N, C-alpha and C positions, 0 to 999 in steps of 0.2 A: 061424183064429178072428180076427175083427176086434176092434180095440180102440176104445173110445170115450174121449174126453178130457173131463175135468170140471175145473172151476175151484173152488178153495177160497180164501176170504178168510182171511188170517192177521191176527188182531186186533192183535198186538203190533207187527208190522213193516209193516202196511199193504200188504203185497205179495200177489200171487196165486201160488198154487202149482198146478201141473198134476198131476192124478191120473188114472190110466187104469184103466178097468175091463176085465177079461178078456172079458166078454160084453156086447155092446152092448144086449142085451135087459134087462140089470140096471140099473135106475136108481140114480144116486148118492144117497146119504143124507147129509143135513147133520147133523153131530154137534156138539152144544154143547160149547164149551170153557168150563170153569167154574173158579171158585175158591171156597173155603169160608172164611167168616169168622164168628167169634163176636162178638156185639154185647152189650156190657154195658148192661142195661136199667135197673138200679138197684143200690144197695148197702144193706146193713144193718150196723149195729154189733153185734159179738159179742164179749163180754168174755173168752172163753176162747180162747187162741191155738192150743191143741193138744187134739185129742180123745183122751183117754186111757181113757175108759169110756163105756158107753151113757148114763150119767147126764149126762155132758158134752154128748153129742149131743142128748139129749132137750130140754135148754134151748133149743137152736137150733130144734129141731122144733116146740116149743110156740110160739115166736115167729112162725113162718110158717104154722102150722096152726090157731091159736086162732080160735074163732068161725066156723069153716067149716061151712056147712050141707050141703055135699056132700063126697064123698071126693075128696081131692087126693093125688097121689103126687109127692113131691119127691125130687130126687137131690142129695146132697151129695158133691162131688168133693174129694178130699184129696190133698195132695202126699206125698212120701216120708216126711215127719216127722209125718204125720197132722194137718196144718194145713189148715183149709178154704180152698179156692181158688175154688170156684164153687158156686152153687146153681141148679138148673134145675127148673122145674115140668114134669114129664113128662106128667101126665094129670090131667084133671078129670072126675070121674065123676058118678054120681047119688047119691042118698041112701044106697044100699047096695052099690054096685059101681063099679069103675073098670076101664077097659081098659088093659092093660099089655103092651107088646111089647118084647122085648130090644133090638131095633134102636133104638127111641126112648129107652130107658134109657141105652144106651152111646154114643149119638151125642154128647151133651154131654160125657160122660166122656172120650171120645177127643179131642174138640176142645179141651178144657181141659187136656190132658196129665195127667189124674188118675192117680195111682199106685194108688188104691183108692177105693171108693165106699161110701156109706151111703144107704139108702133110708128115707124117712119117708112114712107115710100116716096119715090119720086115720079114725076110725070116728065119724061124726056121732051115732050112738046113744049114745056115751059109754063103751061097753064095749070096751076095747082088746084083748080076747082074739083070738088069731089064728084065722082061719077056715081050712078046708081049702084054699080057693082061695089064701089068703095064703101058706100053706106051700108049695103047688105052684109058684106063680110065684117064690117066693124060691129054691126049689131049682133051678128052671130058670135064673134069673138068676145064681145062684152058679156053675153049670156054664158058662154063657156067659162070665162074668167070668174064670174060670180059663183058658178057651181064648184070650181076648183079652189076658190078662195084666193085667187090671184087676179085682182081687178085690173081691167084695161082702163087706164085713166086718161089716155088721149091717143089719137091716131092723127099724125101730122103728115100732110102731103107737101112735098117740097117742089117748087118750080123755079123759074129764073128769078132769083132775088125776091121771091114771094113765097108765102106758105099758106096753107089752109089747115087750121086746127079744128077737128070735128068736135072737140070739147067746146071751143069758143063758139062754134056754130050751133051748139045746143043738141047735137046728135048723140053725144055721150052724156 
């Protein structure tokens, strides 16, 4: 079997490294070398240093979700002392729904070295009652968090001056 020789540019060293393929009929594939960085886009002031209850978290949720005309899903990343370290807007939906995928939820949590997370979303209708879909995705995210070692400690739904904590409801 003949070998083909391919050239690969090494970004860091500016050198070329020779790679051989076992089968000359197989073309080489260029693979991206990447690095991942989090970018701080803004900051907000929050007067509670440590989240000790759903009520503490609700105050922060209200700050970021008030006056929203569509569903927004936000992720609050916490350190090992339950202190907020990062906020990430995971999804913006429509008037009555939002697309949520575990990959998108845990991406920012992992990049910010979160020890645990809290989710917030709003119901523009003003009724913070959890829907069946809210409960299903919360259960799925809880399972994913357990696998990744980043537990979901609460999912809070914000309505008009009311909230629903799925932890307080016994769903988490």
